[in-house]
N, C-alpha and C positions, 0 to 999 in steps of 0.2 A: 122756079119760084113760085109760079102760078099754081102749079098743083099742090106744093107744099102749103101755101097760103089756104087754098081751098080746104085742105084737110084740117087746118087750124081753125077755120071758120065754123066747121061742123063741131068744134068742141066749144067748151066754156071758156071764159077767161081763166087764166092760171096766174102764178106768182110771176112770170116773166112774159106773159102776154096780156095786153090791155086793149080794149074796144072803146072807141068814143063815137058817138053819133056824127059829129061834125066838129069842125074847129071852133064852133061857138063854146066848146068845152075845153078850150085850150088851157086855161088855168088848171083845171083838175088833171088835164093830160100831163102837164109839166110836173105836177106833184107826183103822178104815177111813174113818170120817167125816172125821178130821183129815188123814189122809194124801191123800184125794181134795181137800180144801180147799187143801192145800199145793200140789197139782199143778194143779188146774183151777179153783179158786175156787168150784165148785159140783158138785153130784152128787145121786145118788139111791141109797137103801138100802131093801131089802125084806126084812122079816121074814116067814117062812113059806115060803121056797123054798130048796132046798139049792144048793151050788155048781155042780151039774150042770144046774140049770134045772128040777128037778122040784118042782111045786107040792105043799107038804105041809100048808099051813094053819097057823093060829096062834090059840090061845085068847085072846081080847081082852075087856077090860072097860074101863070108864072109868078105873079105877085103874091098869090097865096103861099106857094112854096117858099119863096124868098122870105116873107114875113114870118112864117113859121119857124124857119131855120133861125132867123135872127132873135125871135122871142125865146126860143129854147135856149140859145147861147148866152142871152143876157139875163135869164131868170134862174139859172142853175149855177151854183158855184161848188166845187171847182168847175169850170166851163167844160161843156161836152159839145162835140161836133157831131150829130148824128147824120146817117145816110138818109135822105128823104127823097122819095120818088112816088110817082103816080102809077097805079095799076088797076085794071079793070077786073072786077070780081062779080061773078053772076051778071055780066054786061052793065056793070055800074061802076062809075069812077071812084076810087078810093085813094086815100094817102097812106103810104107805109113809112113808118118811122123805126129805123133800126138804130140801136144805141148801145155803146159799151164804154167802159171806163174803170181805171184802176186806182182812182185817187179818193175813195170814199173815206169820210162820210160825205155825201153830196147834200146840199141844202137848196130847197126850192123856195123862192121868196123869203130867205132867211130863216127857214125852219127846216128841220130834218125828219124824214119820214122813212118807215120801213114797210116793205111789202109782207102781209100776212094773208095767206091764200090769195083772194082776188081782191083784197082791200088794201088801202093805203093808210097806215096808222102812224100818227105823229109821235115821235119819240120824246119821252120825258127826258128831263135833265139826267136822271139816274141811267135810264137806257142808253141815252147818248155817250155817257161817260163810259160805261161798260162796253159800247160798241167800239169807241176809239181805242179803249185800252187792249181789246182782244184783236184789233187789226194792227195795232203797233206795240204788241206785247214786249218785244225786246229793244225797241228803238226809242221809247220816250220814258225810260226810267230816269228820273230826276237826279237820284243820288248817284248814278253812274256818269252823269254828264260832266264835262269839264268846266271848272270855274275860271274862266280865262283871265280875270282881273287879278285873281289871288296868287301869291307865290309863297315859298316856305317861311318868309319873314312874317307872315300873317298867322302863323300856327303858334298856339300857346304851348311852349315846351313842357312847362310844368303840368299842363292838364294832360298832355300826351304821355308823359311819364307816369302820372298817376294811374292812367288807363292800362298802360303796359304792366305796372306792378300788380294791378287788380287782375289782370288776365294772365298773370304769371309769365310774362314775356320780357326779354331783354331790351333795353334801350340802346340803339346803335345809330345815333345821329337822327335828326328829324327826317331827312331824305330817305334814308335806308329804312327807318322803322315804319314810315308810311307805305313804302314800297312793298314791304313784307305784308303789310295789311291790305295790299292791293288798292291803295287809295292814292297813289301818286304814280304817275307814269311820265313818258317822254313828252306827252302833250300837255302835262300840267297837273294840278291837284284837282281831284274830284269835288263836286259840291258837297258830298257826304264828309269829306275830310274837313272842309271849312267850317260847316255847321256843326260838326261834333267837336273839333279840336281848335277852332279859330279863336283868336284873341277878341275880335269884334266881328263876328259873322254878320251882324245886322248891317255893316257897311257894304255887304255884298247882297244880302238877302233881306228884304224888309219884313219878311214873316219869321225872322229869327227872334221871336218875340212871345211873351206871355202876358195876357191881360187878366188882371184880378179884380174882383169887386165883391163887397159885402152889401147886401140890400136889407133894408128894415123891415120888409113884409115878404109876401109871396110873389111879388113881382117887381119890376125895375123902377117903379115910380119913385122910391125914396132910397138913395144910395148913402151908405154910411162911410164907405171907404172905397177908394179906387187906387190901384197901383198898376204900373207896367214895368216888366222886366225884359232886358235885352241881353243877348249872349249866346253862348253854345248850349246845345241840348242838355248836357249834364247839369250846367248851371240852371237852366230854366226848370228842370225836374226838381232839383233841389230847392229852388225858390218856391215852386207850387206845393211842395210838401210843407215848408215852413209857414207859408201863408195859410195853409188849410188848418194846420195845427193851432195857429195863433187865433184863428178865428171860429173855431167850433168849441163845443163844450168837452172839457176833459174831467172826467171823474178819477177816482183813485181807489185802490184797494190795497191792504196791508198783506205782505207776505213775511211774517215774522216781524222784524223791525223795518223791513225794506218796503218802501212806498213804490207802487206800481200804477202808472198813469192808464187810465182806461178812457179812451177817446170815444165819443158818442158814434162815430163811424169808424170802422176798423182801418188802422193805418196800412196794413198790408194790402187791403182792397183798394184803398185810394191810390196807393203807389203804382199798383199794377195798372190802374186806369189811365193814369197821368203818363206813364211811361208808354202804354198803347197809343195814347193820343199823339205823341210826338214821333213814334215809330212809325205809325201806319197813316198818318195824316197826308193830304195832297199838298205837296210843296210847290206845285205849279200855281196854287191858289195864294194869293198874296196875304190872306188874312191870318190873323194869330190864333193860337189856341186860348180859349177862354176859360177861366175858373170862376163860376158865379156861385156865391154863397147866400142862399135866401133863409127865411125864418124856418121853412119846412123841409128844405132839400139843398143838395150840393150838386151843381151840374158842371160836367166837364164837356166843353164843345170844341170838337176837333174838325177843321175844315176838310171836306172830301167826304163822300159816301163810301159805303162798303165797297171793297175792291174785288175784281175777278168773279163776278156773279154771285157773291156770297149774299145771304139774306140773314136777317136777325135770327130767324128760326133756325137756320142752319148752324150759326155759330153757338146758338144756345143747346140744341139738341144733339148735333153731331160732332161738336168740338173740333171743327175744321178752320182753317186759316188760309188767307191768300195774302201775299206780302206785296204791298205797294212799293216799299223802299227795301229792296233786298239787302243792299249793302248796310244801311243803318241797323236793320234787324240783325244781321250778322255780327256787328260790332257790339250791339247790346246783349246778344247772346254770349259773347265771350266773356262778359262780366256778370252773367246770370240775370241781366235785367229782363230778358224775355226767354221763354221757352221754345224749343224748336217745333213743337207739335200743336200749336194752337190752344194751349192750355190756359191762356190769359183769362178768357170770359168764364171758364169754369172755375178758376181760382177766385175771381172776384165773387162769383155766386156762392161759393162755398164759405166765404168769409162774410159776405153781406147779401143773404138770399133774395132780399127785396129790391135789389139794384134793377133799374130799368135801362133798356137801351132803345134808341129810336133814331130815325133819320128825319131831320127837319131842314127843309130847303136844301142847302149844299153842305150841311154839317151833320156829323155823327155825335149824338148826345149820349153820355153815360150819367145817370141821376141816381144819387144815393138819397134815400129818405132819411131826414134827421129824427132823433127820438126824442126831441123836446130838451128841456132843461135837463142836465145831468143832476140828478138828485133822486127824488122819489122813484121816478119811472126807471132810470138806469140803475141807481143804487140797489133798488130792490131785486133787480135781476141778477146782479152779481153778488149778491150776499153782503160782504163786509165792505163793498165799494164805498168810498167817500166822495162826496161832491166837492167840487172846487171850493165852495164857501165853507164846508166842514173842515177841510184841510187847512184853510186859512185861519180858522178859529183855533184848531189845535196849535198851529204854528205860533199865533200871537200868544196862547196861554203858555207855551214853552218859553217864549221870550220874557213874559211878564205874568207871574202866576196871580197877581193882584188885579189883573186887567178886569174892567167893569163891562157889563152888558152894553151900556151907552158907548163906551170907548170902542168895543168890538163892532158896534153897529157903524160907527164912523169908519173904521179901518176896512172893514169887509165890504161896506157899501150896501147894506141891506137893512130893512127895518128892524128895531129891537124884538118885535114879536117873533120874526124869523130867526133871529139869532137864538131866542129861547127855544124855539121848535127844534132847531138843529142841535142845540146843547142837549136837550132831552133824548134826541136820537143817539148822541155820542155816548150819553150815560148808560143808555141800553145796551149798547154795543161794549160797555165796560172800557171805553177809551179814555174817558176823562171822570173825574170825581171831584165833587166840592168838599173841601175840608173847611169847617167852620160856617158861620152864618153869612148872610148877605153883607154884612158890615164887619170887617176886620178878618173874614175868611179869605181863602185862596183856592185856586185851582191846582189839581194834580193830574198831570198827563200820565197815563199808565203805559209805559213802554213794554209792549209784550208783542 
């Protein structure tokens, strides 16, 4: 041991070898032990040598070694019990601490560290999440865990039958159907079976929930509407789509006699984003998916940062994906909710190129820019698109060809001058025509 250590002393500190001048640096030493354990699972620390490799020596007593052992074991979680002994190096007393452990991540004083070269770097929340996932890749899949409290009576049979029809599979009892989908076994139902097909999954998982809100400005200071939905993932996705379409501006264009709605944000892009939010979220996190509609943007906030070492740049440029919830993703794929090869982000960007993605705190954000009032801005871009107000004007004229400007103002809910402006635009599009004068005349809607 002595020869090996002497050889190490002539070297600099490394990722698994640390020098400390004395036990006065004990706190830093404990952090170094935890960071080396997280990186390599074992290492060595020497008290009595400075970081340049100079042997300084260390005063040592039995109490010194006993206190050192106790402090290390009480300051690191999970607990480690290192081998601690005295050794003379260059005729000076030093303390050798040899340690190992297989229960990473290790925390020193409640925080996690990782060894980078000869330094101890505190791990960020994202780095810690990635570390834990990489260490336990196959053992902490939430969607593969058993929901011990649930049984087959908690499954919504009609929802399961709907899914099987959509995926072109036959229904053969709840038990057999879920077994074929590998979501039910001898030990019980998987979490994924309950949250996808449960009658009331919120009774088992508090995050089987969607929180929606509309705000009057560009921040959360003024809320206009707030709603909360609970249920299985298919219901939550449907609820998110309905709430979204109800609270954004919808324009209109005519295809012959057929009216086509034109939302200010593409429906396909939003659908892809909300499905991704429920498919890839962190279900160990008790928070809900949030849909927030502001004056200038629509935000989808999904609990959990990117999974498996992914970065926003990678998903934008390389079109790659890592699945946090493999079973849920497979079920969604069977009914074409998600693609196999990470095409979700590229699909969103193809439909809404200005979409922004970010990681804020412990959430992944998808942000769609709103295009303002559907009217001049949106209408001009799509040619013959009609605004929501213009469509209302036409509908009222169809019902009552003698309707007045004042009556239209009351019914549509905008000022008379804005009614007149919209009428002029409709006339230019040759969609309406005034027959006769202001008094005694009537409106004619051109059905073309």
